[in-house]
Residue, then its C-alpha position, 0 to 999 in steps of 0.5 A: m515499544t513492541p514491534n506493532e507499536l513501532a509499526e504504528a508510530c512509523a505509519q502515523s509519521m509517514w501518513s502525516r506527510d503522505t499527501a498523495s494517498q490522502d488527496l486520492g481519498m485513501s485511508l490507512d486502515h491497519v498497520e502491524a510489523g510487515r503488514a498494512v491495509m489501505s482502502m479507497s473508493v473509486t470516484k468518477s475522476m478515476t474511471n477510464g474510457h471503458g467505464t472502469c477504474h484506471g489501472g494507475y489508481l489500482f497500482t497507486l493504492a497497492d503501492s501505498a499499502f506496500a510502502f506502509a508495510c515495508n516501512t514498519y521497522n523504522q528504517v527508510t525503505v523504498g520500492q525497488h521493483c514492482t509488478v501488478s496483474y490486473l485480474a478484474p475491473a473495478y467500477l465507480g463507487d467500488r470500495l477497494t482494499a489493498t492488503a500488503s504482507e511481507r513475504s521475505r526480509a533479509g539484509r536491505s531487501g524485502l519482498y511484499d505481496v499486495t492483494v487489491s479486493n473490492q467490497t464483496g471480496g472479489i480480487i481486482a489485482e495482485f501486486r508484488g513489490n521488492s523493497r530496498t532499505t536506505k539510510g535514515t530512520i522514520l522516527p528520531e532514534 
C-alpha cells in the first residue's frame, strides 16, 4: 500500500465513526499522507449575535481537518495543543474549506497548519495544532 493509499484507508475508517463532523455537514474532500481538506457550509444555527459564523464552528472545522491530516499514518494520533487566529468573518451560506498540512513530524510529536478559507479564497482563520501519537492503530495491523 502506498503512503497515500494508507492515508485514504485511515481516513475512511475514521470518517465512518466521526458523527461530530458529519452531523455538522462537513465533507472530507481530500486526504493524502500528512494532508487533509474538509469543507462545510455555514448554516443559520452556526451564526452568532453579530450575524457571523461562531468561532467555535470555525475551530471545529479546522480541528477536524487537523485530525484527519495527523492520522494518515495508521497510528492513533490526538491533538495535544491548538491555537486559532480569526482573521475575517464568515457569513451565513459561506462554503468554508479547511486545508491541513503537516509541517513537522518527529517521534510521537507533529505540527500541522490549517488554513480556513471561504468560497472566494478569502482567508477566514489560521489554526496550528500540535499532535501526539498514542498507542494503537486505526486499521488492523
